[in-house]
N, C-alpha and C positions, 0 to 999 in steps of 0.2 A: 435752556439758555434763550434769551430774547435778544434780537439784534436791532439797534436803533441808529437811523441815520438823521443827522441834523444838518440843517442849513442855517447858519448863523449870520445874521445882518446886524446893523446898528440898533434897530428898534424892534425887530421881530425875529423869531426863531421858528422855522418849520420843522416838523418831526414826523418819522414814520417808524412804527414798531412792529417788527415781524417776529413770528415765532420760529423755531427751528426748521419747520417745513417751508417757510417762506410765505405763510398766510399773514396778511396785514391784520394786526390786532388794534392798532390805534394810528391815527394820523391827524394832524392839525397844525395850528399855529399859536404861538404864545408871544407875549411881550418878552424882550430879551433883558430880563431883570433876574437878580438872584432870587428874589422873592417868588417869581413865577416859576422858575426852575425848580425851586424847593417844592412848591404845590404840585407841579407836574410829576416830580419824582416820586411822591407819595402814591401816585396812581399806577406806577409801573409794576408789572409782574416781575418776579424774581427768579433767578439772577439775570442781569442784562449787561450788555456791552455795547458801546456806542462809538460811532465813527462820524468825523466832521472833517470838512476841508479846512486847510490852513487859511487864516485871514487875519486881519488886525484885531479881530474880536475873539480869536481862538484861545488866547492865554487864559483870560480870566474864566471862560467857560470850562476849559480843561481843568483848571485848578478847582473849581466849584464842583464838577461831577466826579473827579477822581476818587474821592473817598467812598462814594456810593456805588460805583460801578465795578463789575468784575474786571473790565478792561476799557480804557479810552484810547482809540486810535485816531491820529491826525495824519491826513494825507496832503502832501504838497499840491497846490492847485493844479499844477501841470498833470500830475498822476490822476487826480480825481477827474479832470476834464478829459483825458485820455480814455477813461472808462465809461464815459458818458455816451448815450446815444444822440446823435444829432449835434447841433452847433450850440455853443455856450448861450448865445442869445435866446435859444428855444427854451432853456432851463427846464428839462424834464422833471416830472413829478419826484419828489424826495425819495418816495419808495423804489423809483427806478435808479436813481443816483447812488444809493447806498450800496448796490450790488458790487461795484468795483472797489469801494473803499475797504471792505472786509477782506479782500484778497490781498491787501498790502501786508 
């Protein structure tokens, strides 16, 4: 199983892909479009599960990823923020943020 943390914004989406032992396999940023998500998903090792923080952009991303993922988890912003190290303004690396999302 591979674990993916997504940070979805209006124009971009950051991602971090880890294997079961916690080693980072991929990380980067892509345009927040269905076409970009489709291209990116083709590069992912199988099977994978993804976690993202709830926002106004979460709905379409969830719906788009769900048929391809083993599981899609969405965390309320307060839960995801509670699991982060540091303050919201500091926005730690996506590979650090996803740690708390998979615990939900």
